[in-house]
N, C-alpha and C positions, 0 to 999 in steps of 0.2 A: 596336497589334495586333502579336502576334509573328509570326515567319515561319512557324512551324508552324500557327497559326490561318490564315494566309493561304493556305497550301498546302492546307488542308481546303477553303477556299472556292473554290480553283482546281480542286480534284478535283470537287467538287459541280457546279460550272459545266460542266466538260468532260463529265461523265457525262450532263448534260441536252442536250448538243449531238448531235443525232441522226446528224449526218454527220461526226462526228470519228472517225477511225480511227487506231489504232496501227499503224504501219508495221513491216514486218519486214526493211526494207533501207535502208541508209544509205550515202551515198558515202564513200570513204576506203579505207584499208588497201590501197593500190594496190601496195605492194611496189616502189615507184618514187619516188625522192625528187624528181625533177623535176616529177611529177604532183602530189605532195603540197604542195611549195612553191608551185606555180602556183595550185592550188585554194585555199590559205590566203590568198594575196594578192589574187587576183582576185575573191573572193566578196563583199567588202565593198561594199555599195551597187551591186551588179551583178545583173542577171536571171541566176540560177543555170542554169536549165534551157536557155535558148537561147544563152547567152553563155559561162558558165564551163565547164559540163559538157563541151560539145564540144570545147573547147580542152584541157581536162585529158586527155580520152580520146585526143586526137590527139597530145599530147606523150608519153603512155605508149606508144602503139602505133607512133608514127613514130620515136621516139628511144629504142630499149632501152639504148643506151649511156649514157643519162642516169639510170639506175636508182639510182645512188649520188650523193651530194652533189658529189663530185669530177668524176664523169662529167657531171653537169649543168653544173658550172662550165665545164668544158672546152667544152661545146656552147655555152654562153653566149659565151665568148671567141670561138669560131669563127664563130657565126651571128648573134650579137646577140640580146638578150632581146626586143626589139620584134618581130623577124622570127619568132622562135620562139613567141611568144605571140600573133602576129597582132594586135598592139595599135598604135593610132595615136599615142596621146600617150606622154609619158615617165615620168609619175608611177609607175604600177604596175610597168612594166618595171624601173624604178629600185629599187622596193621588192623586187622578186624578186631583183635582183642584191645588194642589201644583206642580205637574209635568207640567201641562199646563201652569201655570203662569211662571215657570222656563224657559220653552222653549221659551215662548213669550219674556221674558227678554233677552234670548240669540238670538233673532231674527231668530229663527227657525220656518219656516212656513210650510215645506213640508217634506215628507220622504226623499227626495234628500238632502235637508238641514241638516237633522238629521243625515244621513249617513256621510256626509262630516264632521260634528261636532264630531261624535263618533270615526272617524278614528284618531282624535287627542287625544291620550292617556293622554295629560295634562288636558283634560276636565273631565276625569273619576272621580278623587277625588271630584270634585264639584257636580257631579251627585250623588255621594254616600253620601253626606251630607243630601239628602233629606230623610224624614222620610219614611220607607218601601221600600227604594231603596237599595238593596244589590248587591254584585258582579254578582249574577245570573241574576238579573233583567236588569242590564246594558248590559250584554252579549245577553240576550234575545231580548233587544231592538234592538241590531245590527243584530240579526237573522230576526226580523220583517222588517227591511229595506233593506234586501237583502244581508247582509254581511255574509261571510262564516267563522263562528266560532261555538263554542258549549257553552251550557249554563248547567253546571253541577248541577242536582238537586238531590234529595234523591234517585231517581231510579238509577242514575249513580253510586252513592256511594255503593248502594246495588249490583249492577252488578259487580263493581270492587272487592268488597269483595268476591263475589262468583267465580270470576275468579282467585283468589289468588294474586290480585294486588291492595290491599287497598291504598287509598289516604290519606295523612295526613291532607289535607285541600282543600279548593275549588280550589285554583290555580293548585295544583298538579292534581286534578281530571280533571280539564279542559285541561291541558296539555296532560294527558294520552289519553283523548278521541280524541284530535285533532291529535295526533300522530297515533292513531289507525285507524282513518278515512283516514288519508294520506297513511298509509300502505295498506289499503284495496282499495285505488283508488277511494274513494268516497268522495263527496263533504261534508264538515264538517257539515253544517246545516242539510242536509237531514239525515246524520248519527246520529246526536243528536236526531232528531226526530224519527228515527227507534228505538233507545234505549228506548225512552219514549213509543212508540206504543207497543213495546214488552213487557216491564215491566208492563205497565198499564193494558194490556190485561191479563197477567199472574196474576196480582193483582185481577182483576175482577173475575176470576175463582176460587180464593182461599180466598175470603173474609169470614170472620167469620160470623156465624149465628147471627141473631138479638139477642142481650142480651148477646152474648158471651163475656167473659173477659180473658185476658191472665192469665195463672196460676201464683200464687205467685212465686217469684224468677226465672221467666223465663229467660233463657240466651238469649242474643241477639248477633248478629254477629257485628263486626266492633268496632270502638271506642266508649266508653260510651257517651251518649248524654250529651250536655252542659246544663247548667241551663236554657237556653231558650227552651229546648226541653221537659221539663218535664211537665206532665199533671196530675192534681189532680182530681180523680174521687170522687165526692161528695158522691154519694150513697154508694160506697164501702169503703170510707175513707181511701184510700190507693193510694200511688203514682204508676203511670203508666209511663212507658218509651214509648214516643210517636212514633217517626218517624222510629224507628228500628222494632217496632212490627206491627204497621199498617202504611205501606209506603205512604199511601195517607191521613194520619190523622185518629185520632180515630173516629169512627162513632158517629154522634151526639146523637143517642139514648142511647149511653153509657156514654158519657162525656159531661158534661154541660159547661165546660170552657176549652179552648184551646189556646196555643200560638204556632206559627210556629217559628222554629229556625231562628235567625237573619241571619246566614250564608247561609241559603237556600231560602232566600227570592228572 
């Protein structure tokens, strides 16, 4: 089945969803590189409404001097990324540092600079070389600076499965989503956010109770998770399949160690 046919199936499926709403607001276009960098790095595998957005707004409002990349870099050197982000472990602060340094070396100071740089697809492979930067994060950066595209996350893959239009990989999922947005006459970035809003809201209403575990041998929709998607539950000493069972990640009171699939970063 071609991507255009899958897009038609997705559109038909969405139009049958009574509570699917096209949103008219998306995060981004902050006019503040510190906020943009923080948003791009923190969003992967993290609750956006309660964890990411408050920190992004705090950085933008509390540190106006970090509006440019060089200003944000000076702030990091002075205060430390972990303190600025209010983050406990080292991984994401280190990714923020690496991305900021990379953008500095590319002489990218503002969101407008970044948008121009991202439009040149020759730059994409170099950005993907950074630790923690996958295809989704690159496209998410484009959305943050006002470009019209989509960033296919695990919610998109799940919705495509439900629509009978499964995607083989990230690139196909993104193409289907873009084509569906065009067919519905909706800008791509708001359409992407509408899918996220719908799926995350549905997930919140269907979360397992505290302490619940998926039954052994539970069947999951879509392609089997790759080796990066597997989570090991220490207490139960058995393998759990992560992103297809709990689309927003295994709750921390159930699993002590988790890794997000590299294709969905």
